[in-house]
N, C-alpha and C positions, 0 to 999 in steps of 0.2 A: 811479332808484335800482334797483341790481341785486337779484336774489333767486336762492334756489337752487331749480331744479326737479328733484325727485326722483321717479323712477319704478320701479315695481315693486319696492318696497322690502319684503323679508320677513325677518321677526325669528322667532327660535326661541322655545322655552318660556320661557328665561331673559330674553328681551328682546335678545338680541344679534342684530345685523344680519348676515344670512347671505347675501343678495343684493340686488341693486339698482343703478341708476345715477343719476348726476345731471348737470347742466349748470348754468353760470352764465348767467343770462337779464337782458338789460337791457330796460327799459321806456323806450320813445321816444315823445314827442308828435308826432303826425301829424294836422294840421288836418282833412283830408278822410277820415281813417279813422274807422270807427264807434268809438264812445267816444272818439275823439281819441288813441288810443294803440295802440302796435304792439309786440309783444314779439320781440326777436331774440336768439338763442343766441349768446353771445360766445365761450364755451368749454366744451368738454366736460370735465367733472371725472373722469369714469370711475366706477369702482366705488365705492360708498358703504361705508366702514369704520366710521364713527360719525357720528351726527347729532343735533344739540341739540334739545331739546323743541320749540322754536319752528320749527325748521327754518331758522334764520338763519345757522348756522354747522356746521362738521362736518369729519371727517377723510375724505379721499378717496385712492384709487390712481389719479392721473392718469396717462394715457398719455403725456404730455410732461413733467411735473413729477415725476413720481413720488409718493411718499407725502407729502401736503401737507394742511396746515390751511387752509381758506378761510372767512373772516368777511366775510358780506354787508354788514353794517353799516359796516366800516370799508374794505370792498372791498380786503382785502389776503390775500396767501398767506404762509404760513410752512412751513418744512419741519418734518417729524415725525421724531424719531429714538428710539432705544431708551430705555425708561424714562418716555416720555410717559404721564402719568396718563389721557389721554382713550382710550387703547387697552385694550379688555377682553381681547383675545386677542393678546398681542405676539408670540408664537411663529409665528402664521400669518402675520403681516406681516413678519417677519424671519427667514425660514426659514434653516436651515442651508445652506451652499453645496452644489450638486449633487455627488454621488458620482462620482469618476473611478476605476473599478476595471476590472480585467480579469476575464474570465469564462470565455475559451475553455478554457484549462488546466483549471479547476475543473470545467466542465461536462463536458468530455471524460473526466476520471478518473471523476467520479461515474457517467457513462454506462456506462462500462467495467465498473466494479465492480457497478453494478446488473444488467447483463446477465450477469455470472459468477455472480450470486447472493450475492457476499460481504456486500453491504450488508444483504441480508435476515438473513443470519446475524448480523451485528453488532447489528441492530435486536433480534432475538430475544434475544441474549445480555445486552444492556443496555436494557431497555425503558424506563427513565426518560428522559424527553426531555432533561433536563439532562446526565445522564451520556453519553447518546448524541451530543448535539450537541457536547459538549467532545471526545469521542473523534474525531468527524468533523474538527474543527478541527485537533487535533494529527496526524491522519492525513494531511490535506491538506498540513499543513506539511512532515512527514517526506518525502512522496513528490515533492511539487512543488519543494521548495527544490534538489532534484538535487544534493546534497552541498553546497550553499553553507552559509555561517554566518548567514543571514538568521534574525532570531528569529521564534517563531512569531506572536507580535502583529503584527510589522511584515507579515508575508506574508499574514496573514488581513485585516488592514486594507486591504491594497491589493487584495483578492480579492473576488470576487462572494459568496465564503463568508460575509463579514462580514453580508450581506443575508440569505442562505440560513439562517443560524444566528443570529437576532435575540436568542435568549435567552442567547447566551454573551457574556460580558464580554470584549471584545478585550484591553483592558490585562491582564487576569488571567492571559492564556495566556503572557505573558513568562518569569514564574517559577512555574510551575503545579506546585508540589510535591504539593498536594492531589490532583491527577489522578493522578500517579504513584503515590503513597501508596495510593490506592483501587484502582489497577490491580494493586498488589502483593499484594492479597488473594488467598487461595486460592479464595474464592467466585467473584471475577472469572475467574480462570484456568479453573476448573470450567465455569462458565458458558459461557464462550467454546467450548470444546471439546465440550461436550455439544451446543450448537447447531450446531456445524461438523459433528460426527460424524453427527448425526441428520439434516442437510440431504443429506449426502453419501450416506448409506446408504439414502435414501429412493428414489434412483436406481440404487444398487449396493450391494445388501446385503453383499457382500463387502469393501466399503471398510474398510481398516484391518487386515485380517486377515494381509496380506503387507507387510512394511515394511522400508524402510532405516532404520538406526540409526548415527548417528555423533555426535562430540561436538567441541567447539571450546573453547579457553581463553577465559576473561573475566578478563583482568588488570584490576585496580581500585585505588583508592586509599582504600578503605573502612578504617576503623578498627573493630577487633574485629567484623569481619564473619563470622559463623559458618561460612558455606560456604568461607571462604577457608583455603588450606593452601599452603606453600611447595612449588613445583614448576616445573620448566623445560619441561614437555611442551608442545610447539608454540609456545613463545614465546622460546627461547633461554636467557638467564640465569635463575636461580632466582628466583622472586618471588611473593608472595602472590597467589593467583588462584583462581577459581571456574571450573567448567567447565559449559558448556551443552550437554546432551544432547538431541538433536532426533530424532523419530521420524516418518517420512513414509510415507505411503501409497505403494507402489510404481508403482501404475498413474497416478497423478496427480500425485504430488509434494506433496500438501497435508498439513500437518502434523497428526498424530494426538495428539501429546503432546509435552512437552519436561519437562526437569528440570533444576534447578540444583544441582550436586554440588561437594564439595570438590575442589579442583585436583589433589590427590596420589591420588585414586582412579583406579585404572587402568580403561581401558574394559571389560576383562573382568568386572569387578565391577558394572557397571551394568546390564547386560542383564536380569538375572533381576528387578531392582528395577523397571524400566521396564515389563516385562511385567505385574508385579503391580499397579503403580499404574493402567496403562491399562484392565486388566480390573475392578479395584475400582471405578474412578471412572466409567468410560464404558461398561463391560459389552462391551468389545471384546477378543477373545482374539487375541493375535499368535500366528498358527500357524506362520508362517515368515518368514524374515528374510534379507536381503542385507547381509553384514557385511565390515568391513575386519578385517584379522589380529589387531588389537589386541582383538577380542571373542571370539576362539576359545579356548575352555577344555576341559578335560576333561570338564566337566558338559555342555557343548554337543555335542561330538563324541558322547558316548555317550547323550545325552538324546533325548527324542521330537520337539522342535521341528524343523521342516524347515528348513533353512539352505543357503545357498550363500556361501562366505567364501574369502578368500585366505589360503593357508596361511602361518603364521608360520615364519620360518626359526630355530627354536630347537629346543632338545633334545626329543626324543620325536616329532618330525615328519620325514617322509621327504623334506625339501625337497631337500638336494643329492644324496642317491641318485637322485631323478627325473631329476636333469640327466644323471648317468651313464647310465640307463636310456634317454634319448632321444637322447643325444649322436650316434649314428651315424645318426640319421634326420632331423636337423633341416633338412637341404637337399633331402629328397624331396619332389617335386611334389605327391604324393597327400595330403600332410599340410599344405600351405600354402593360406592364404585371405587376402583383404583386407578389411580393415576400417577405416573412417575415413581411407583413404589411406595405412595401414601394412600391411605384408606380415607375416603370422603363421605360425608353425608352431603347430600345435595337435594333440595326442593325448589320448585318453581311457583311463584305466585303472580297475581296481577293485582296491583294497588294504585291508588291515586297518590302520586308524589308531587308536591308542590302544585297541585291542581291539574296535573297532567297522568293520563293513564300510562302506567310503566310496568314492565316486567321485572320482577324481582327473582334473582337467584340467590338462595341462601345456602351457605356451606359451612361445614366444620370439618378442617383437616384434623382429623383425630389423631395422626402421629404427631403433629406439631403441638396440638393442644395438651397431649399428655406428657410431652417433653418440657412443655412451659409449666404445667402443673408440678412435676417433680422438682424443677428448679425453685418454684415458690416455696414448697414445702421443706427443701433442704436448706434454703437461705433464710426464709423467715417462718419458721414453724409456729412461733408463738402467735404472730399475726394471723396465720391461716387457722389455727384452733380457735380463735377468738371469733371468727365469722360465723354469721348466720347460715344455716343450711342453705337457703337460696343463694347467698353469696358465694359459697363453697361450690354449688353447682355452676355458677357463672365462671368461677375461677378456673374450673376444670375444663371449660370450653373457650375462654376468652383468647387465648394464643393462638387457636385455630380458626376462630369465628370471623367471617366476612360475608359481605353481600355485594352481588353484582346487579347493577341496573341497566336497562336498555329500553329503548323505543323501537327496536327492530322487531322482526318477527320472531314468534316463540320458537325457542330452541330447547332441547333437552339439557338439563344441568350440566352433564358431562361435556356435551358440546360446547356450551356457553363457556365453561371453564377452560376447555382447549383454546377457544377463540381468544379469551382474556390473557392467557398465559403466554400467547404468542408475542404480546407486547415486551415480554421480558427479553427479548431480542434486542430491544432498545437499550436496555441495561447492559447487554453484552457489548454493544457498539461503545458506550461510554467506558466500560471496563477496558476494552481493547485500546481506546485513545489514552487513556489515563495510565494504565499500568505498562503497557508495551510501548507506545510511541511518546510517552511523556508529555502528553498535553498539557498537564498542570504541574506546579503553577506557571503562570506567566509572569516574568520579571523583566525589567530594564527594556522594555519595548515601547515604543510610540503607539498611539491608539491606532494608526494606519498599519503599522507592523503586526500589532497583536491581532487584527482582524485577518491580515494575510496568513499569520501563523495557524490561526484557527481553520482557515480555508485549506491549507496545506495538509494539516493534521486530519481534517474530514477526508481528504483524497487518499491519504495514506491509510487510514482506518478502513476505508472500502477495499483497498488493495489487499491488505492483511486478510480481511474476512474473504476476499475471493480466493487466497491462497488457502485457507483453512477449509474452504468449502471444496476445493480441488483434491486436497489431501483426504478429506472425509468421503468424497465421492468415489475415490480410489481404494477404499477400504483400509486406509492407513491411519495410525494414530500418533504421527510424529508431532512432536512440539517443535515451534520455530527455531528454538535453540539446536534442536538436533537435525531438523531439515537444512538450515542454512550452513551448520558447521561442517556436517557430512559431505554436502554437496559441493562445497568450495575447495575440497581437497586437490584437485588437478592444478598444478603450477603451469602457466602458460609462458611460453617464450615468444619473443618477437621483437620487431624492430619497426617503427613506422606504423603502417595501418595493418599489417599482418600479425596474426597471433597463431602460434601452433601449440595446442594444449597437449599437457602430459597424458599420460594413461590413467583414466579415472580407477581408483582403487575400488574393492569390493563394496564397501560401505556406499561410496558414491553412486556405484551401478545400482545398488538396491534402491537408493533414493529416486533415481532417475528412471530405472527401468519400469516398462509396463504403462506408466502414465505421463512421465516426464518427457522433455525433449531429448532427441538422440544428440549425444555429445559430439560436436564437429572435430573433423580431423585439422581444419584450417579455418580461421574465422579472419575475414578481410573486411575492413570498413573503408569506404570509398569517399572521396571528398565531397561527391554530389549528395551525400546522405543515404547512400546504400550500403548494405552489409551482405555478404554472401559467406557460406561455409561449405567445405568439401566433405561430405559425409554421405554421399548417395543422394542428397537433396541440395537445393540451394534456395535462397530467398533474398529479397532487398530488405534493407532496413525498414522500408515503408510497409513492408509486410508483417516484419516483427511488430511494429507499432500498431498493428490491427486496423480493420476497417469492418468487422463483422457486427453483428448486432449485440447489444448489451445482454448480459446472461439473464436467464429466468430467476435465479436465486442467488443470494448471497451468503447462505447459510447451509449447513450441513444437511438439514432435514426442513423439507417444505412444511409450513405450518398451515392449519385451516385458515381459510380466506372468507372474510365478510363480503359479499358481493350484494348489489342491489337486484331486487326481483324484477321481473318483466315490466311492472307498472311503475317501477322507479320509487315506490313508496316504502318499500320494507327491505330486509335484508335476510340472508341465510348463509349458513356455513358450507363451503364445498371443500 
């Protein structure tokens, strides 16, 4: 008659078996043997799951039969399925299938943002684990989706982020109105920028004192949205819209502040309010600014704030008269220089503008002027031939003619143009938000949620620019599509908090090698918020989130910076 031989069975305090093995043993009659019997192992039952009190039956994890019940009295096997009353811990015997997720893109993005210090800023601004984890989930989605329409819950579910953020309910991310509503509060906005400015000024006390200011329309379909007003500025046909005003530090391109204003408010009316908000909220005094023509007002020209701005072509400003002043000299070699592959004429003058002594820098982009002239002659030949000679001269320069005005210390025309063109990084910020992150248009949002969406998109825009800077600094030229697509190739297997990545392919190694993070052999997330990996190094999740200073630059190439002179009254380019 067979019996069950159980070995090294260990039970916990509740009596549940936690370890032990068993075998089916037959007892045979052997005349010449001592006691006339011999025991022979017929079959190994494997790990003991459950065992009856007398040890005559039980449930076992057999290496050949799987999960089975064996009864020695009847010498029979029965399969064991879910719902079997004999199992005290069904979940351990029927685990969820192993996770199949991608981790390379998530690991790369978090690593770049940790090195930049942005994760440390976000952690300080949103100290609650739940708020911070949900922000990271939406941040990863916004950046890694690369403009696709994949939902946040789908992307996170297929990513290692679902294991890194165990406290975040993945299904709740699909329509997360609570998140955007919370981000739309004034407290969230102030907390973010205070943390950001504090981190940046720790390494550069002058951070935020010289800024670019620009705005972009926010057309939306919101009903009764207070900031909305009918306007066609920047969008074509008149429609209800708000405007996003963004203030960036000139040296780094990092946002210092932003505001959402009615769409019909002209740019000139926003500068003073923005300066007041920044100073009152963050304690940062904007002492100088690089501005587009829309921000130039009589108060700016005659005021104390240092500025470099494009002259508007409207009454009260010597725009056209400066063309007549330089017209005889535009082809003289001593006034020509090359910037960005274009040939420029540039001269400096000092004139009284609106009663204030002002430096004027007069330019003709000769390449652009010639291109515009060709277009005019090709599209409107009759109109061009009918022009007077003086008008033909103006038409040949009009497309490339512009004037910069400033109350700062005198600069060479080439240096002033470099300083002004640095503000084009503002346009790059808007382009990134609009084209890559789908900032616009906003539809079917409450006013508070709309403001939260804008704050979220500002954060994601900064994150995207940090990635672009890291790629450029490493001497690479990969697009976001190439970078995220190639780096996400390894499929990770895991169950619970542990992930075991597959071997990265050659393209992935190229994207990570030399500048990116080392790909871990094992990636483990701990309930206490820690994460570690086995790859010759280890770190906690808190380390991944970053605590270092915010970076010195958000863009690939550092631009000239306008700084105050020692006496605080002027500015120079450094």
